[in-house]
MIKEGU-716508 format. One record per residue (C-alpha): residue number from 0; residue in three letters; chain; x, y, z. Coordinates in pm, 1 decimal. Each point is the difference from the previous one (the first is absolute). Layout:
MIKEGU-716508
> NUM  ALA  A  X  Y  Z
...
//
This chain:
MIKEGU-716508
> 0  MET  A  16.9  11.4  -6.9
> 1  ASP  A  269.2  233.0  90.8
> 2  LEU  A  139.8  -59.5  -343.6
> 3  PHE  A  -306.6  67.9  -174.2
> 4  LEU  A  -39.0  336.0  203.9
> 5  SER  A  365.9  109.3  -59.8
> 6  MET  A  -59.0  -90.6  -373.1
> 7  ASP  A  -334.1  232.6  22.2
> 8  ASP  A  212.3  293.9  159.3
> 9  GLY  A  227.7  -2.4  -281.3
> 10  ASP  A  -263.8  -19.7  -272.9
> 11  MET  A  -159.3  301.3  143.7
> 12  SER  A  310.9  195.7  42.7
> 13  VAL  A  87.8  -76.5  -360.4
> 14  ALA  A  -344.3  71.0  -98.6
> 15  LEU  A  14.4  370.1  155.4
> 16  ALA  A  313.7  41.7  -133.3
> 17  ARG  A  -127.3  -44.7  -353.5
> 18  LEU  A  -284.9  222.7  70.3
> 19  TYR  A  229.1  290.3  98.9
> 20  ALA  A  203.6  -30.6  -288.1
> 21  LYS  A  -286.1  -32.8  -259.5
> 22  TYR  A  -191.9  318.7  152.9
> 23  GLU  A  344.0  182.6  4.7
> 24  LEU  A  -51.1  94.8  372.0
> 25  ARG  A  254.3  186.9  156.5
> 26  PHE  A  -112.5  61.8  384.8
> 27  LEU  A  295.7  -249.3  114.9
> 28  ASN  A  286.7  145.7  -204.6
> 29  HIS  A  148.5  197.7  302.8
> 30  LEU  A  79.5  -349.2  150.6
> 31  SER  A  168.9  -147.4  -303.3
> 32  PRO  A  344.9  82.4  83.6
> 33  ALA  A  -33.1  -121.3  359.6
> 34  SER  A  -164.9  -346.9  -78.0
> 35  TYR  A  292.4  -199.7  111.4
> 36  THR  A  23.3  198.7  307.6
> 37  ILE  A  -342.2  -27.1  96.1
> 38  TYR  A  6.4  -359.2  -72.2
> 39  LEU  A  295.5  -32.4  267.8
> 40  TYR  A  -139.1  189.1  270.5
> 41  HIS  A  -384.9  -31.6  -64.8
> 42  GLY  A  -54.6  -310.7  265.1
> 43  ILE  A  200.3  210.8  292.5
> 44  PHE  A  -231.6  285.9  -25.7
> 45  GLN  A  -322.1  -185.0  -73.0
> 46  ALA  A  77.0  -231.8  330.0
> 47  LEU  A  68.9  311.6  214.2
> 48  SER  A  -289.8  187.9  -72.7
> 49  LEU  A  -246.7  -310.4  52.3
> 50  GLN  A  191.8  -94.5  299.6
> 51  ILE  A  -35.8  374.2  171.9
> 52  LEU  A  -342.2  66.3  -175.9
> 53  MET  A  -173.1  -322.6  130.4
> 54  ARG  A  151.6  30.3  341.2
> 55  PHE  A  -129.9  383.8  103.5
> 56  THR  A  -294.2  22.5  -229.7
> 57  HIS  A  -302.4  -241.4  -79.6
> 58  PHE  A  -118.2  81.5  -357.6
> 59  ASP  A  -161.7  -247.7  -261.9
> 60  ILE  A  249.4  -242.8  -174.7
> 61  GLY  A  -51.2  192.3  -332.2
> 62  PHE  A  129.3  323.2  146.8
> 63  TYR  A  310.3  -170.4  134.1
> 64  ILE  A  73.9  -156.2  -345.0
> 65  VAL  A  -31.2  338.2  -207.6
> 66  LEU  A  233.7  130.6  255.8
> 67  ALA  A  255.7  -279.3  -24.6
> 68  PHE  A  19.0  -3.5  -384.0
> 69  LEU  A  61.8  398.8  0.4
> 70  SER  A  243.3  -16.2  297.4
> 71  GLY  A  184.3  -291.0  -201.2
> 72  VAL  A  14.5  204.0  -324.3
> 73  TYR  A  58.9  351.7  121.3
> 74  GLY  A  190.2  -45.4  314.6
> 75  SER  A  244.3  -205.0  -251.5
> 76  PHE  A  0.3  322.8  -232.6
> 77  LEU  A  96.9  194.1  286.6
> 78  VAL  A  287.3  -219.5  32.6
> 79  TYR  A  98.0  18.1  -378.9
> 80  LYS  A  -26.0  397.1  9.3
> 81  LEU  A  233.8  5.0  323.8
> 82  LEU  A  251.8  -266.8  -147.1
> 83  TYR  A  -16.0  219.7  -330.1
> 84  ARG  A  71.2  297.6  182.5
> 85  CYS  A  321.8  -150.1  201.1
> 86  ARG  A  98.3  -205.7  -273.9
> 87  ASN  A  338.9  234.7  -39.4
> 88  SER  A  134.1  -89.5  367.9
> 89  ARG  A  215.6  -312.3  39.8
> 90  LEU  A  -275.6  -179.4  232.4
> 91  GLY  A  -282.9  106.6  -230.3
> 92  ARG  A  165.8  -101.2  -316.2
> 93  ILE  A  29.5  -355.7  134.0
> 94  ILE  A  -377.5  2.2  153.3
> 95  ALA  A  -100.3  127.8  -355.9
> 96  LEU  A  169.9  -275.5  -195.9
> 97  ILE  A  -137.4  -257.7  210.1
> 98  SER  A  -367.0  163.3  -5.5
> 99  GLY  A  25.5  -18.0  -379.2
> 100  ILE  A  57.2  404.9  -58.1
> 101  SER  A  217.7  95.1  -268.9
> 102  VAL  A  314.5  182.1  122.5
> 103  SER  A  166.1  203.3  -261.4
//
């Protein structure tokens, strides 16, 4: 059953990507250079936001899912922006390279 559900998630992702390209949508373009950094760091932000929010607030589960998604994407995007700004220092250059940020 788990294999079926994981294949279904993959199919849905591909279908959404094809619709995004077909209709030439542009609302995610600002995230384009940070996609690998978002992939690397999203789990940290999602887990932290869920742990903190569920401990101190009592909302519906759908609210937590939306906030976890947003914090996973935009928390990682803020890390990208921070690393991109600090990429000229020695430590910043190393961390930026590990995070998939081009250093030139």
